[in-house]
PyMOL Python script that loads the backbone (N, CA, C, O; Angstrom):
from pymol import cmd

cmd.read_pdbstr("""\
ATOM      1  N   MET A   1       0.847  -1.184   0.000  1.00  0.00           N
ATOM      2  CA  MET A   1       0.000   0.000   0.000  1.00  0.00           C
ATOM      3  C   MET A   1       0.886   1.240   0.000  1.00  0.00           C
ATOM      4  O   MET A   1       1.982   1.248   0.561  1.00  0.00           O
ATOM      5  N   THR A   2       0.385   2.271  -0.637  1.00  0.00           N
ATOM      6  CA  THR A   2       1.137   3.520  -0.682  1.00  0.00           C
ATOM      7  C   THR A   2       1.008   4.261   0.646  1.00  0.00           C
ATOM      8  O   THR A   2       0.143   3.958   1.467  1.00  0.00           O
ATOM      9  N   LYS A   3       1.875   5.220   0.830  1.00  0.00           N
ATOM     10  CA  LYS A   3       1.838   6.035   2.050  1.00  0.00           C
ATOM     11  C   LYS A   3       0.497   6.769   2.161  1.00  0.00           C
ATOM     12  O   LYS A   3      -0.073   6.880   3.247  1.00  0.00           O
ATOM     13  N   LYS A   4       0.008   7.263   1.034  1.00  0.00           N
ATOM     14  CA  LYS A   4      -1.272   7.985   1.012  1.00  0.00           C
ATOM     15  C   LYS A   4      -2.419   7.060   1.420  1.00  0.00           C
ATOM     16  O   LYS A   4      -3.303   7.465   2.175  1.00  0.00           O
ATOM     17  N   GLN A   5      -2.409   5.824   0.924  1.00  0.00           N
ATOM     18  CA  GLN A   5      -3.452   4.859   1.276  1.00  0.00           C
ATOM     19  C   GLN A   5      -3.379   4.484   2.754  1.00  0.00           C
ATOM     20  O   GLN A   5      -4.413   4.332   3.405  1.00  0.00           O
ATOM     21  N   LEU A   6      -2.176   4.336   3.284  1.00  0.00           N
ATOM     22  CA  LEU A   6      -2.015   4.041   4.708  1.00  0.00           C
ATOM     23  C   LEU A   6      -2.521   5.200   5.570  1.00  0.00           C
ATOM     24  O   LEU A   6      -3.142   4.984   6.611  1.00  0.00           O
ATOM     25  N   GLN A   7      -2.251   6.425   5.130  1.00  0.00           N
ATOM     26  CA  GLN A   7      -2.741   7.601   5.855  1.00  0.00           C
ATOM     27  C   GLN A   7      -4.263   7.643   5.835  1.00  0.00           C
ATOM     28  O   GLN A   7      -4.887   7.970   6.844  1.00  0.00           O
ATOM     29  N   LYS A   8      -4.861   7.317   4.700  1.00  0.00           N
ATOM     30  CA  LYS A   8      -6.325   7.291   4.590  1.00  0.00           C
ATOM     31  C   LYS A   8      -6.899   6.222   5.509  1.00  0.00           C
ATOM     32  O   LYS A   8      -7.904   6.459   6.179  1.00  0.00           O
ATOM     33  N   LEU A   9      -6.276   5.054   5.549  1.00  0.00           N
ATOM     34  CA  LEU A   9      -6.720   3.991   6.445  1.00  0.00           C
ATOM     35  C   LEU A   9      -6.683   4.470   7.893  1.00  0.00           C
ATOM     36  O   LEU A   9      -7.621   4.226   8.651  1.00  0.00           O
ATOM     37  N   GLU A  10      -5.617   5.142   8.275  1.00  0.00           N
ATOM     38  CA  GLU A  10      -5.510   5.654   9.650  1.00  0.00           C
ATOM     39  C   GLU A  10      -6.605   6.683   9.944  1.00  0.00           C
ATOM     40  O   GLU A  10      -7.155   6.702  11.045  1.00  0.00           O
ATOM     41  N   GLN A  11      -6.922   7.530   8.972  1.00  0.00           N
ATOM     42  CA  GLN A  11      -8.005   8.506   9.153  1.00  0.00           C
ATOM     43  C   GLN A  11      -9.334   7.797   9.375  1.00  0.00           C
ATOM     44  O   GLN A  11     -10.110   8.187  10.247  1.00  0.00           O
ATOM     45  N   LEU A  12      -9.594   6.764   8.594  1.00  0.00           N
ATOM     46  CA  LEU A  12     -10.848   6.017   8.743  1.00  0.00           C
ATOM     47  C   LEU A  12     -10.912   5.316  10.095  1.00  0.00           C
ATOM     48  O   LEU A  12     -11.974   5.256  10.716  1.00  0.00           O
ATOM     49  N   LEU A  13      -9.784   4.789  10.551  1.00  0.00           N
ATOM     50  CA  LEU A  13      -9.761   4.051  11.813  1.00  0.00           C
ATOM     51  C   LEU A  13      -9.739   4.963  13.040  1.00  0.00           C
ATOM     52  O   LEU A  13     -10.023   4.512  14.150  1.00  0.00           O
ATOM     53  N   ASP A  14      -9.408   6.232  12.850  1.00  0.00           N
ATOM     54  CA  ASP A  14      -9.403   7.182  13.977  1.00  0.00           C
ATOM     55  C   ASP A  14     -10.763   7.269  14.656  1.00  0.00           C
ATOM     56  O   ASP A  14     -10.845   7.604  15.838  1.00  0.00           O
ATOM     57  N   HIS A  15     -11.822   6.971  13.924  1.00  0.00           N
ATOM     58  CA  HIS A  15     -13.178   7.090  14.463  1.00  0.00           C
ATOM     59  C   HIS A  15     -13.675   5.802  15.105  1.00  0.00           C
ATOM     60  O   HIS A  15     -14.823   5.729  15.543  1.00  0.00           O
ATOM     61  N   VAL A  16     -12.823   4.791  15.162  1.00  0.00           N
ATOM     62  CA  VAL A  16     -13.200   3.506  15.757  1.00  0.00           C
ATOM     63  C   VAL A  16     -12.768   3.512  17.216  1.00  0.00           C
ATOM     64  O   VAL A  16     -11.584   3.646  17.525  1.00  0.00           O
ATOM     65  N   GLY A  17     -13.745   3.366  18.110  1.00  0.00           N
ATOM     66  CA  GLY A  17     -13.442   3.411  19.539  1.00  0.00           C
ATOM     67  C   GLY A  17     -12.838   2.136  20.088  1.00  0.00           C
ATOM     68  O   GLY A  17     -12.090   2.177  21.065  1.00  0.00           O
ATOM     69  N   ASP A  18     -13.148   1.012  19.482  1.00  0.00           N
ATOM     70  CA  ASP A  18     -12.652  -0.284  19.940  1.00  0.00           C
ATOM     71  C   ASP A  18     -11.213  -0.470  19.456  1.00  0.00           C
ATOM     72  O   ASP A  18     -10.973  -0.671  18.265  1.00  0.00           O
ATOM     73  N   ILE A  19     -10.261  -0.402  20.386  1.00  0.00           N
ATOM     74  CA  ILE A  19      -8.848  -0.459  20.024  1.00  0.00           C
ATOM     75  C   ILE A  19      -8.484  -1.792  19.384  1.00  0.00           C
ATOM     76  O   ILE A  19      -7.686  -1.826  18.447  1.00  0.00           O
ATOM     77  N   ALA A  20      -9.057  -2.895  19.877  1.00  0.00           N
ATOM     78  CA  ALA A  20      -8.758  -4.215  19.319  1.00  0.00           C
ATOM     79  C   ALA A  20      -9.273  -4.312  17.880  1.00  0.00           C
ATOM     80  O   ALA A  20      -8.593  -4.864  17.015  1.00  0.00           O
ATOM     81  N   LEU A  21     -10.462  -3.783  17.623  1.00  0.00           N
ATOM     82  CA  LEU A  21     -11.013  -3.782  16.265  1.00  0.00           C
ATOM     83  C   LEU A  21     -10.141  -2.935  15.349  1.00  0.00           C
ATOM     84  O   LEU A  21      -9.863  -3.323  14.214  1.00  0.00           O
ATOM     85  N   ARG A  22      -9.719  -1.800  15.833  1.00  0.00           N
ATOM     86  CA  ARG A  22      -8.858  -0.910  15.040  1.00  0.00           C
ATOM     87  C   ARG A  22      -7.559  -1.624  14.652  1.00  0.00           C
ATOM     88  O   ARG A  22      -7.134  -1.572  13.498  1.00  0.00           O
ATOM     89  N   ARG A  23      -6.935  -2.287  15.625  1.00  0.00           N
ATOM     90  CA  ARG A  23      -5.687  -3.008  15.384  1.00  0.00           C
ATOM     91  C   ARG A  23      -5.901  -4.168  14.399  1.00  0.00           C
ATOM     92  O   ARG A  23      -5.103  -4.370  13.484  1.00  0.00           O
ATOM     93  N   ARG A  24      -6.980  -4.918  14.599  1.00  0.00           N
ATOM     94  CA  ARG A  24      -7.300  -6.058  13.728  1.00  0.00           C
ATOM     95  C   ARG A  24      -7.585  -5.592  12.294  1.00  0.00           C
ATOM     96  O   ARG A  24      -7.099  -6.188  11.333  1.00  0.00           O
ATOM     97  N   ALA A  25      -8.364  -4.542  12.162  1.00  0.00           N
ATOM     98  CA  ALA A  25      -8.706  -4.017  10.832  1.00  0.00           C
ATOM     99  C   ALA A  25      -7.459  -3.510  10.114  1.00  0.00           C
ATOM    100  O   ALA A  25      -7.280  -3.767   8.924  1.00  0.00           O
ATOM    101  N   ARG A  26      -6.607  -2.801  10.823  1.00  0.00           N
ATOM    102  CA  ARG A  26      -5.367  -2.278  10.229  1.00  0.00           C
ATOM    103  C   ARG A  26      -4.517  -3.437   9.695  1.00  0.00           C
ATOM    104  O   ARG A  26      -4.043  -3.400   8.559  1.00  0.00           O
ATOM    105  N   LYS A  27      -4.333  -4.464  10.529  1.00  0.00           N
ATOM    106  CA  LYS A  27      -3.510  -5.609  10.131  1.00  0.00           C
ATOM    107  C   LYS A  27      -4.115  -6.337   8.929  1.00  0.00           C
ATOM    108  O   LYS A  27      -3.399  -6.696   7.994  1.00  0.00           O
ATOM    109  N   MET A  28      -5.427  -6.552   8.955  1.00  0.00           N
ATOM    110  CA  MET A  28      -6.072  -7.266   7.855  1.00  0.00           C
ATOM    111  C   MET A  28      -5.925  -6.523   6.531  1.00  0.00           C
ATOM    112  O   MET A  28      -5.598  -7.123   5.508  1.00  0.00           O
ATOM    113  N   ILE A  29      -6.166  -5.219   6.557  1.00  0.00           N
ATOM    114  CA  ILE A  29      -6.105  -4.436   5.318  1.00  0.00           C
ATOM    115  C   ILE A  29      -4.664  -4.354   4.807  1.00  0.00           C
ATOM    116  O   ILE A  29      -4.424  -4.499   3.609  1.00  0.00           O
ATOM    117  N   ILE A  30      -3.720  -4.126   5.697  1.00  0.00           N
ATOM    118  CA  ILE A  30      -2.318  -4.037   5.289  1.00  0.00           C
ATOM    119  C   ILE A  30      -1.827  -5.382   4.758  1.00  0.00           C
ATOM    120  O   ILE A  30      -1.148  -5.429   3.733  1.00  0.00           O
ATOM    121  N   ASP A  31      -2.165  -6.479   5.446  1.00  0.00           N
ATOM    122  CA  ASP A  31      -1.744  -7.809   4.986  1.00  0.00           C
ATOM    123  C   ASP A  31      -2.418  -8.187   3.668  1.00  0.00           C
ATOM    124  O   ASP A  31      -1.819  -8.876   2.842  1.00  0.00           O
ATOM    125  N   LEU A  32      -3.640  -7.747   3.468  1.00  0.00           N
ATOM    126  CA  LEU A  32      -4.349  -8.016   2.218  1.00  0.00           C
ATOM    127  C   LEU A  32      -3.654  -7.302   1.056  1.00  0.00           C
ATOM    128  O   LEU A  32      -3.594  -7.830  -0.055  1.00  0.00           O
ATOM    129  N   ASP A  33      -3.136  -6.111   1.314  1.00  0.00           N
ATOM    130  CA  ASP A  33      -2.402  -5.313   0.328  1.00  0.00           C
ATOM    131  C   ASP A  33      -3.157  -5.222  -0.999  1.00  0.00           C
ATOM    132  O   ASP A  33      -2.665  -5.691  -2.025  1.00  0.00           O
ATOM    133  N   PRO A  34      -4.356  -4.619  -0.983  1.00  0.00           N
ATOM    134  CA  PRO A  34      -5.181  -4.569  -2.191  1.00  0.00           C
ATOM    135  C   PRO A  34      -4.546  -3.746  -3.308  1.00  0.00           C
ATOM    136  O   PRO A  34      -3.938  -2.700  -3.081  1.00  0.00           O
ATOM    137  N   LYS A  35      -4.713  -4.265  -4.523  1.00  0.00           N
ATOM    138  CA  LYS A  35      -4.204  -3.606  -5.722  1.00  0.00           C
ATOM    139  C   LYS A  35      -5.381  -3.252  -6.635  1.00  0.00           C
ATOM    140  O   LYS A  35      -6.401  -3.940  -6.604  1.00  0.00           O
ATOM    141  N   PRO A  36      -5.263  -2.206  -7.439  1.00  0.00           N
ATOM    142  CA  PRO A  36      -6.351  -1.829  -8.340  1.00  0.00           C
ATOM    143  C   PRO A  36      -6.821  -3.028  -9.179  1.00  0.00           C
ATOM    144  O   PRO A  36      -6.013  -3.772  -9.735  1.00  0.00           O
ATOM    145  N   GLY A  37      -8.133  -3.188  -9.252  1.00  0.00           N
ATOM    146  CA  GLY A  37      -8.723  -4.269 -10.022  1.00  0.00           C
ATOM    147  C   GLY A  37      -8.940  -5.556  -9.249  1.00  0.00           C
ATOM    148  O   GLY A  37      -9.593  -6.468  -9.754  1.00  0.00           O
ATOM    149  N   ASP A  38      -8.404  -5.655  -8.024  1.00  0.00           N
ATOM    150  CA  ASP A  38      -8.606  -6.858  -7.214  1.00  0.00           C
ATOM    151  C   ASP A  38     -10.084  -7.068  -6.935  1.00  0.00           C
ATOM    152  O   ASP A  38     -10.840  -6.112  -6.761  1.00  0.00           O
ATOM    153  N   LYS A  39     -10.482  -8.327  -6.895  1.00  0.00           N
ATOM    154  CA  LYS A  39     -11.833  -8.705  -6.491  1.00  0.00           C
ATOM    155  C   LYS A  39     -11.734  -9.277  -5.087  1.00  0.00           C
ATOM    156  O   LYS A  39     -10.957 -10.196  -4.832  1.00  0.00           O
ATOM    157  N   ILE A  40     -12.534  -8.721  -4.175  1.00  0.00           N
ATOM    158  CA  ILE A  40     -12.473  -9.145  -2.778  1.00  0.00           C
ATOM    159  C   ILE A  40     -13.870  -9.527  -2.310  1.00  0.00           C
ATOM    160  O   ILE A  40     -14.820  -8.756  -2.451  1.00  0.00           O
ATOM    161  N   LEU A  41     -13.979 -10.723  -1.754  1.00  0.00           N
ATOM    162  CA  LEU A  41     -15.237 -11.232  -1.222  1.00  0.00           C
ATOM    163  C   LEU A  41     -15.118 -11.332   0.288  1.00  0.00           C
ATOM    164  O   LEU A  41     -14.210 -11.983   0.804  1.00  0.00           O
ATOM    165  N   ASP A  42     -16.029 -10.692   0.991  1.00  0.00           N
ATOM    166  CA  ASP A  42     -16.090 -10.761   2.452  1.00  0.00           C
ATOM    167  C   ASP A  42     -17.289 -11.631   2.823  1.00  0.00           C
ATOM    168  O   ASP A  42     -18.434 -11.181   2.775  1.00  0.00           O
ATOM    169  N   VAL A  43     -17.010 -12.885   3.194  1.00  0.00           N
ATOM    170  CA  VAL A  43     -18.071 -13.814   3.588  1.00  0.00           C
ATOM    171  C   VAL A  43     -18.299 -13.639   5.081  1.00  0.00           C
ATOM    172  O   VAL A  43     -17.377 -13.780   5.885  1.00  0.00           O
ATOM    173  N   GLY A  44     -19.543 -13.330   5.440  1.00  0.00           N
ATOM    174  CA  GLY A  44     -19.851 -13.006   6.831  1.00  0.00           C
ATOM    175  C   GLY A  44     -19.521 -11.555   7.111  1.00  0.00           C
ATOM    176  O   GLY A  44     -18.945 -11.225   8.148  1.00  0.00           O
ATOM    177  N   CYS A  45     -19.889 -10.694   6.181  1.00  0.00           N
ATOM    178  CA  CYS A  45     -19.477  -9.283   6.237  1.00  0.00           C
ATOM    179  C   CYS A  45     -20.206  -8.466   7.305  1.00  0.00           C
ATOM    180  O   CYS A  45     -19.784  -7.355   7.627  1.00  0.00           O
ATOM    181  N   GLY A  46     -21.299  -9.007   7.859  1.00  0.00           N
ATOM    182  CA  GLY A  46     -22.043  -8.240   8.856  1.00  0.00           C
ATOM    183  C   GLY A  46     -22.509  -6.919   8.279  1.00  0.00           C
ATOM    184  O   GLY A  46     -23.188  -6.886   7.254  1.00  0.00           O
ATOM    185  N   ASP A  47     -22.148  -5.845   8.930  1.00  0.00           N
ATOM    186  CA  ASP A  47     -22.560  -4.520   8.446  1.00  0.00           C
ATOM    187  C   ASP A  47     -21.621  -3.954   7.376  1.00  0.00           C
ATOM    188  O   ASP A  47     -21.804  -2.823   6.925  1.00  0.00           O
ATOM    189  N   GLY A  48     -20.621  -4.735   6.971  1.00  0.00           N
ATOM    190  CA  GLY A  48     -19.736  -4.317   5.884  1.00  0.00           C
ATOM    191  C   GLY A  48     -18.599  -3.399   6.295  1.00  0.00           C
ATOM    192  O   GLY A  48     -18.102  -2.628   5.474  1.00  0.00           O
ATOM    193  N   PHE A  49     -18.181  -3.468   7.548  1.00  0.00           N
ATOM    194  CA  PHE A  49     -17.142  -2.571   8.058  1.00  0.00           C
ATOM    195  C   PHE A  49     -15.853  -2.654   7.242  1.00  0.00           C
ATOM    196  O   PHE A  49     -15.313  -1.625   6.837  1.00  0.00           O
ATOM    197  N   TYR A  50     -15.359  -3.862   6.999  1.00  0.00           N
ATOM    198  CA  TYR A  50     -14.109  -4.017   6.246  1.00  0.00           C
ATOM    199  C   TYR A  50     -14.281  -3.583   4.792  1.00  0.00           C
ATOM    200  O   TYR A  50     -13.371  -3.003   4.200  1.00  0.00           O
ATOM    201  N   LEU A  51     -15.444  -3.867   4.223  1.00  0.00           N
ATOM    202  CA  LEU A  51     -15.725  -3.420   2.858  1.00  0.00           C
ATOM    203  C   LEU A  51     -15.766  -1.894   2.798  1.00  0.00           C
ATOM    204  O   LEU A  51     -15.309  -1.292   1.826  1.00  0.00           O
ATOM    205  N   PHE A  52     -16.311  -1.277   3.837  1.00  0.00           N
ATOM    206  CA  PHE A  52     -16.327   0.185   3.931  1.00  0.00           C
ATOM    207  C   PHE A  52     -14.905   0.737   3.925  1.00  0.00           C
ATOM    208  O   PHE A  52     -14.599   1.680   3.196  1.00  0.00           O
ATOM    209  N   LEU A  53     -14.042   0.143   4.742  1.00  0.00           N
ATOM    210  CA  LEU A  53     -12.652   0.603   4.785  1.00  0.00           C
ATOM    211  C   LEU A  53     -11.996   0.472   3.417  1.00  0.00           C
ATOM    212  O   LEU A  53     -11.366   1.408   2.926  1.00  0.00           O
ATOM    213  N   LEU A  54     -12.153  -0.703   2.806  1.00  0.00           N
ATOM    214  CA  LEU A  54     -11.542  -0.942   1.501  1.00  0.00           C
ATOM    215  C   LEU A  54     -12.071   0.013   0.435  1.00  0.00           C
ATOM    216  O   LEU A  54     -11.317   0.475  -0.421  1.00  0.00           O
ATOM    217  N   SER A  55     -13.357   0.303   0.490  1.00  0.00           N
ATOM    218  CA  SER A  55     -13.958   1.159  -0.536  1.00  0.00           C
ATOM    219  C   SER A  55     -13.550   2.621  -0.406  1.00  0.00           C
ATOM    220  O   SER A  55     -13.762   3.409  -1.328  1.00  0.00           O
ATOM    221  N   ASN A  56     -12.974   2.984   0.719  1.00  0.00           N
ATOM    222  CA  ASN A  56     -12.597   4.379   0.943  1.00  0.00           C
ATOM    223  C   ASN A  56     -11.094   4.630   0.928  1.00  0.00           C
ATOM    224  O   ASN A  56     -10.633   5.671   1.397  1.00  0.00           O
ATOM    225  N   LEU A  57     -10.333   3.687   0.395  1.00  0.00           N
ATOM    226  CA  LEU A  57      -8.880   3.844   0.345  1.00  0.00           C
ATOM    227  C   LEU A  57      -8.391   4.522  -0.932  1.00  0.00           C
ATOM    228  O   LEU A  57      -7.207   4.833  -1.060  1.00  0.00           O
ATOM    229  N   GLY A  58      -9.307   4.750  -1.879  1.00  0.00           N
ATOM    230  CA  GLY A  58      -8.905   5.372  -3.132  1.00  0.00           C
ATOM    231  C   GLY A  58      -8.310   4.383  -4.112  1.00  0.00           C
ATOM    232  O   GLY A  58      -7.566   4.771  -5.012  1.00  0.00           O
ATOM    233  N   ILE A  59      -8.634   3.092  -3.945  1.00  0.00           N
ATOM    234  CA  ILE A  59      -8.175   2.042  -4.848  1.00  0.00           C
ATOM    235  C   ILE A  59      -9.401   1.494  -5.567  1.00  0.00           C
ATOM    236  O   ILE A  59     -10.415   1.208  -4.929  1.00  0.00           O
ATOM    237  N   LYS A  60      -9.321   1.346  -6.885  1.00  0.00           N
ATOM    238  CA  LYS A  60     -10.452   0.777  -7.627  1.00  0.00           C
ATOM    239  C   LYS A  60     -10.471  -0.729  -7.412  1.00  0.00           C
ATOM    240  O   LYS A  60      -9.670  -1.470  -7.982  1.00  0.00           O
ATOM    241  N   LEU A  61     -11.416  -1.162  -6.568  1.00  0.00           N
ATOM    242  CA  LEU A  61     -11.552  -2.573  -6.226  1.00  0.00           C
ATOM    243  C   LEU A  61     -12.954  -3.041  -6.573  1.00  0.00           C
ATOM    244  O   LEU A  61     -13.883  -2.238  -6.649  1.00  0.00           O
ATOM    245  N   LYS A  62     -13.102  -4.329  -6.780  1.00  0.00           N
ATOM    246  CA  LYS A  62     -14.422  -4.927  -6.950  1.00  0.00           C
ATOM    247  C   LYS A  62     -14.723  -5.656  -5.654  1.00  0.00           C
ATOM    248  O   LYS A  62     -14.135  -6.697  -5.360  1.00  0.00           O
ATOM    249  N   LEU A  63     -15.646  -5.098  -4.882  1.00  0.00           N
ATOM    250  CA  LEU A  63     -15.926  -5.606  -3.543  1.00  0.00           C
ATOM    251  C   LEU A  63     -17.284  -6.281  -3.488  1.00  0.00           C
ATOM    252  O   LEU A  63     -18.261  -5.799  -4.061  1.00  0.00           O
ATOM    253  N   PHE A  64     -17.325  -7.407  -2.789  1.00  0.00           N
ATOM    254  CA  PHE A  64     -18.551  -8.177  -2.627  1.00  0.00           C
ATOM    255  C   PHE A  64     -18.655  -8.618  -1.177  1.00  0.00           C
ATOM    256  O   PHE A  64     -17.649  -8.956  -0.552  1.00  0.00           O
ATOM    257  N   GLY A  65     -19.871  -8.616  -0.642  1.00  0.00           N
ATOM    258  CA  GLY A  65     -20.071  -9.080   0.717  1.00  0.00           C
ATOM    259  C   GLY A  65     -21.338  -9.897   0.822  1.00  0.00           C
ATOM    260  O   GLY A  65     -22.313  -9.652   0.112  1.00  0.00           O
ATOM    261  N   THR A  66     -21.318 -10.866   1.711  1.00  0.00           N
ATOM    262  CA  THR A  66     -22.494 -11.686   1.957  1.00  0.00           C
ATOM    263  C   THR A  66     -22.568 -12.015   3.442  1.00  0.00           C
ATOM    264  O   THR A  66     -21.553 -12.124   4.129  1.00  0.00           O
ATOM    265  N   ASP A  67     -23.810 -12.171   3.916  1.00  0.00           N
ATOM    266  CA  ASP A  67     -24.013 -12.513   5.316  1.00  0.00           C
ATOM    267  C   ASP A  67     -25.378 -13.181   5.448  1.00  0.00           C
ATOM    268  O   ASP A  67     -26.283 -12.922   4.656  1.00  0.00           O
ATOM    269  N   PHE A  68     -25.518 -14.037   6.449  1.00  0.00           N
ATOM    270  CA  PHE A  68     -26.791 -14.712   6.690  1.00  0.00           C
ATOM    271  C   PHE A  68     -27.792 -13.828   7.431  1.00  0.00           C
ATOM    272  O   PHE A  68     -28.995 -14.089   7.392  1.00  0.00           O
ATOM    273  N   ASP A  69     -27.312 -12.797   8.096  1.00  0.00           N
ATOM    274  CA  ASP A  69     -28.164 -11.944   8.920  1.00  0.00           C
ATOM    275  C   ASP A  69     -28.704 -10.771   8.097  1.00  0.00           C
ATOM    276  O   ASP A  69     -27.970  -9.825   7.811  1.00  0.00           O
ATOM    277  N   PRO A  70     -29.999 -10.828   7.710  1.00  0.00           N
ATOM    278  CA  PRO A  70     -30.535  -9.747   6.879  1.00  0.00           C
ATOM    279  C   PRO A  70     -30.549  -8.397   7.598  1.00  0.00           C
ATOM    280  O   PRO A  70     -30.476  -7.358   6.941  1.00  0.00           O
ATOM    281  N   LEU A  71     -30.642  -8.387   8.918  1.00  0.00           N
ATOM    282  CA  LEU A  71     -30.627  -7.122   9.658  1.00  0.00           C
ATOM    283  C   LEU A  71     -29.248  -6.465   9.583  1.00  0.00           C
ATOM    284  O   LEU A  71     -29.150  -5.243   9.479  1.00  0.00           O
ATOM    285  N   ALA A  72     -28.199  -7.258   9.636  1.00  0.00           N
ATOM    286  CA  ALA A  72     -26.839  -6.708   9.521  1.00  0.00           C
ATOM    287  C   ALA A  72     -26.617  -6.102   8.146  1.00  0.00           C
ATOM    288  O   ALA A  72     -25.954  -5.074   8.012  1.00  0.00           O
ATOM    289  N   LEU A  73     -27.173  -6.740   7.130  1.00  0.00           N
ATOM    290  CA  LEU A  73     -26.986  -6.240   5.761  1.00  0.00           C
ATOM    291  C   LEU A  73     -27.731  -4.945   5.516  1.00  0.00           C
ATOM    292  O   LEU A  73     -27.336  -4.161   4.653  1.00  0.00           O
ATOM    293  N   LYS A  74     -28.804  -4.706   6.260  1.00  0.00           N
ATOM    294  CA  LYS A  74     -29.583  -3.474   6.080  1.00  0.00           C
ATOM    295  C   LYS A  74     -28.898  -2.260   6.681  1.00  0.00           C
ATOM    296  O   LYS A  74     -29.152  -1.136   6.249  1.00  0.00           O
ATOM    297  N   SER A  75     -28.035  -2.461   7.671  1.00  0.00           N
ATOM    298  CA  SER A  75     -27.427  -1.306   8.366  1.00  0.00           C
ATOM    299  C   SER A  75     -26.322  -0.672   7.586  1.00  0.00           C
ATOM    300  O   SER A  75     -25.724   0.302   8.043  1.00  0.00           O
TER     301      SER A  75
END
""", "prot")
cmd.dss("prot")
cmd.show_as("cartoon", "prot")
cmd.util.cbc("prot")
cmd.orient("prot")
């Protein structure tokens, strides 16, 4: 990931109060190292938090999410 993308990720995570979630999300996104055009499927996406982070990094990605809980998908 570029420095600009890492800075954007940090800005997005600044609003997360749960420190463990913030740390986990940072590690997952950095380890995933998304590149333009990547297709990413989040199975069990819940409310789509990780997809939200990925969609706001300024990288053109094809993102998909699925979950069994229809209430989580509505939020």
